[in-house]
N, C-alpha and C positions, 0 to 999 in steps of 0.2 A: 620587699617582702610583703606577702599578703596572706590573709586568712580566707579559706573557702569553707562555707557552711553548706553541707549537703544534707538534704532531708528526703527521706522516703516515707510516704504515708500510705495507709491502706486505702483511703478515700481518693487519693491522687496518685495513681501509679506512675505518672510521668516524673522524671527527674527534676527536682527543684534545686537550684544552686544560687547562692549569694556570694559575691566576692567583695570583701572589705579590704582596702589597701591599708597597710600599716605605714604610717609616715614617721620618719625619724626614729625608727625602732621603738615606737610608743605603742606597745601591745595592749596596755590597759585601755586606752581610748578606743582602740579597734574592738576590743571585747565589749566595751560599753555600747558601742554602736551596734554590734551584733545583737546584744541583749535588747536594745531599744527596738530593732527591727523585729525580733521574735515576739516582743511584747505587743507591738502594734498589730501584727498579723494574727495574734491570738494563739500562737503555737505554744507559748509557755503555759497559758491557761489550759490548753488541751492536754499538755503533758502532765500538769498537776492533777487534772481530773482522772487521767487514766493510769496514774502511777500506782494507786491502790484501788482495791475493789470498793465500790460505793454501794452500800445496802440500798434496797428500794425505797425505804422511808427517807433516807438521806437524799436520794435523788429527787423525791417528791418535794421535800423541804427546800432544796436548792433551786429547783425549777420554779416553785411558787414564789420564793424570795426574789428571783430574777424577774419574774413577771411583775410583782408588786413594785420593784425598784424601777423597772422600765416605765410603768404607768405613772409613778410619782415623778420621775425625771421629765417625762413628756408634759405632765401637767405644770410642773414648775417652769419649764422652758416656755410654755404658752403664757403663763402669768408674767414672766420676766419680759417677754416680747411685748405684751400688752402695756406694761408699765413704761418700757423704753420707746413706745411708739410716739411719733411726733404728729403734730397737727390734729390732736384729739379735740373733739368738741367739748365744751365745758359742761360737766354733768349737772352743776347747779349754777345756771347763769345768774349773774348779778350778785353772787354771794361774796365776791372779793372786794 
């Protein structure tokens, strides 16, 4: 037994299909796997955004929030990589 997920999108007119095999009649695990695939590919987010009409001010707020979040995450990743770096020179030599 297997589940086939068929998606048709306006941006991608070609047919997209994913097949997830159901092992030992365990449909719950197969559904979880399908949901994980959809989440990673951003299809669920796109569905949630287009489910209802989004007013222009809500769109601006969402886009600005996403930009700020991306900048913050990039800065934090840079700081974390700096702290985790090995073979750094001692900033205050002789202080230890």
